[in-house]
Structures are given as C-alpha cells and as structure tokens.
C-alpha positions, 0 to 999 in steps of 0.5 A: 126664687124656685118656690116663688116661681113654682107658685106662679105656675101652680094655679095654671099648671098643677103638673109641675112638681119638680123644678126640672119639669117642663112648663110646656110638656105639662100643659103650658101654652103661650096664653098661660105663659102671658099670665105666669109672666104677668103674675111674675111682673106683679110680684116684682120679677123681671121676666118675659114670654121669651125668657119663659119659652127659652127656659121652660124649667123652674130651675132655668128660669130662676137663673135667668131671673136671678141674673136679670135681678143682680144686674138691675141692682 
C-alpha cells in the first residue's frame, strides 16, 4: 500500500522519499491533494482530501486507507 500511495504523490511532489515525509511540508497543497485523491480513486482506493489533510504521511494514510478498504469488504 505504501508504494502505491507514494506512486500517486510522486508526479506532483518528487521531494517525498520516505513514508514518513509530510505531504504538505514537502510542497503539497489543497489543489495537489485533490489531484492525489482523484488518482487514488481511479486506482480503487477509498480516500478523501480530509483523510490526506489529517494523515499527511504515506505511513499514516496507508493505515487509514487499509482500514476503510477492510470495512468495505
């Protein structure tokens, strides 16, 4: 899951190299967060911009997405 989420952010922010890097501290903003969420939804991941704002690292966001995916199953 971590690699998938990183691949979604990389086209927008190349500075994220670790799963603990903060999306917003590395150049992310509200517009980019919408683009990342859109790409995630296209990949079948259940996430919102609110999820990204409250969990701005790949590690934390992965946990949220995995939790949502397991509840949906």
